[in-house]
Structure formats: C-alpha cells, structure tokens
N, C-alpha and C positions, 0 to 999 in steps of 0.2 A: 488624814495619813490615809490612803486606800489599802483596803486587805484582802486579795485575792481568793483568803477562805473566811468571806463574810454569807453567812447565809442567807439564800431566797427566798422571803417571808410565803407561807402556804399557798395564798392566798394570790400571789405572783405566778405560781408555776402552774396550778390550777387554771386558772384564767389563759395563761400562756397554752398550756397543753390545749386547753378546748378551741383558744384560735387556731391551731395546728388541723382539726378533725377535718373541716372542709376543703383543706389543702390537698389531703387526703383520698377524701371519698369523692369531690371534685380530678384528682388524677386517674383515680382507681378506676372511675365508671369511664374517663375519655380512652384509658390505656387498656382498657381490657371489658369495658362493657357492649352491648350491642351497638352497633355501626350509627342506627338513628337516634343514639344519642351522643352520641360524639361530638358534635358542634355547641348543643347543650352545654355539655359537661364545659368545655373549653372558652364558655365564654362563662360560665359560673365560675371557673378558676379564674378566669382573669378580673370578674369581678369579686372577686372574694380580694387577688390580691392587689389590684386598687384601691382597695377599702385595706387594709392592711398596712399599705405603704402610706394611705392620706392619715391613719391614725398611730403611725411611726413618727410622719412630721410633726406631728399634732404636741408627742409627746418631748417632741426634740424642742419645739417651740416654748412646752410648759418649761421646760426645764431651764432655757435661756431667760425666760420672763420672771419666774421665781430666784433667779441665783440671787448674791448680793451684789451683785454689779450691774452697772447700766446696760440695759440688751444693748447687742454686738448685733449690727444689722445684716452682718455677712451671716449669721448664724439663724436668723430669722429670715433671712432669704434660703439660705438652703432648705429650711423645714418647709418653706413652701412650694419648693422643687418637687420633695417626694408624691405631693397629691398631684402635680403637674404630671409631672412623669408617670402615676401610677394611671392617671384619665385620659390621659395622650395615647398612653400602650392600649388604653380599652376602646377607646376611640377609634382608635387605627384598624382595630378589629372588627368593631360595628361594621366600619365603613369601608370594610372588606379591600383596604388598604397596606395592610400586614400579611402577611403568608403567619399562619400558627408558630413556626418557627423564629421568627421576628419575633412574633408578640410572649413565647413564653418565652425566649431569651431576654428577651427588654427585662419582664420582670423579673428574672435572675438575679440579671445583671443589677438593676434597681436595690433588690434587697442585699445584693454583696456591698453594693457602696453605701448603703444605710449602715450595716454591719461594722465596713471599717470604719465610718465616720462615730458609730456610738462608741466602740471599744478603744478607740486613741480617745474620745475625750474624759474631762476628769469631772463634770457634771456630772452628777445623782446622784444612786446609793454605792457605796461601796461595792455590792454585789450584780451590780447592773451589767458589766461589759462579760461575765463569767454565763448570766442569764440569757443576755442579747445571744452573745454567741450557740447557745443551745437552741435556745427556739430556732435562729434563724438558719441552723443546720438543718430543723426539722421540714421548713418550710422550701430551703434548695433541694432537699433529696426529694422530693413531691414535685416539684417543680423541675426535676431533672429526669424524672422518669416519664412526665408532660412531655419535656423536648423531647426524649427520644424516639419515644411513640410518633410524634408531627417528624421531625426530621425520617423517620422509615413510612409516611406516608407518600 
C-alpha cells in the first residue's frame, strides 16, 4: 500500500536538488547574462535537459525490469522514448531546425509528460510520486524562465 506521507530519503533529496542546479544556472545565464553567452547557455540547458530525460527513462526501465512481474513492452518502449525525445530536441537545436521557443517548450512538455507517467504509476517506492512532483516543478520553473526569454527575443 502506498503512503502519501512516506519520507523521501535524504540522499534522494540531495541528489535531486543538485540535479536542479544546472537548470537554474544555465537558465539564469540565458535570461540575464551577457548576450554573447546566451546561445551557449541555451545549448547547455538543452544538453542537461536531454541528459535528465535519459536518466528518467533509465529509472523507469529499471523499475520495470526490477518489478515482480514480467517486463511490459509498453513500459520499456515508453522508457526508451524519453531519451529519444531529449536527444531529438537537442539535435534539432544543434542543427538549427528548432527555434529556441520550440526547443525549450519541447523539453518542458517532455518533462511534464514523464511526470504525468511517474505520478500515476504505482511502481517504485511510496515517496516517489511526491518527490518527482517537486523535482519536476523545479525543472519546469527554470525551463519556464528560459521559455519566456526565448519568446521575447
């Protein structure tokens, strides 16, 4: 039985908060730094977003493979879609096929879709949905600042 009040381990909070730092640093440089650093900061934000989407897909695959039931093709396939989406968005930005607005909004959408999947699933520890909600909100806020900057350019 899942408990909404299950405590998140300190190690998960520490690593989760550290994983948010690159979102905020790159977003702050993109939004408020010198113009000459804007493109590099946006690239770094996209690279970190792609890496984190890959990480989240790996966690989902690990939960599926470690479950008491045989692995489901649907869950494993969706787990693989997260890094494909992340690196597809990053490639689109590098190849100048995506406008910064499309790039950042694509990453924001991908994180929100993975979050929807994570909080609705019953696999994993009881603290995971609440933890993922707060960590995703942190990433989404940083991406939203970058999106606002990209829209005003």
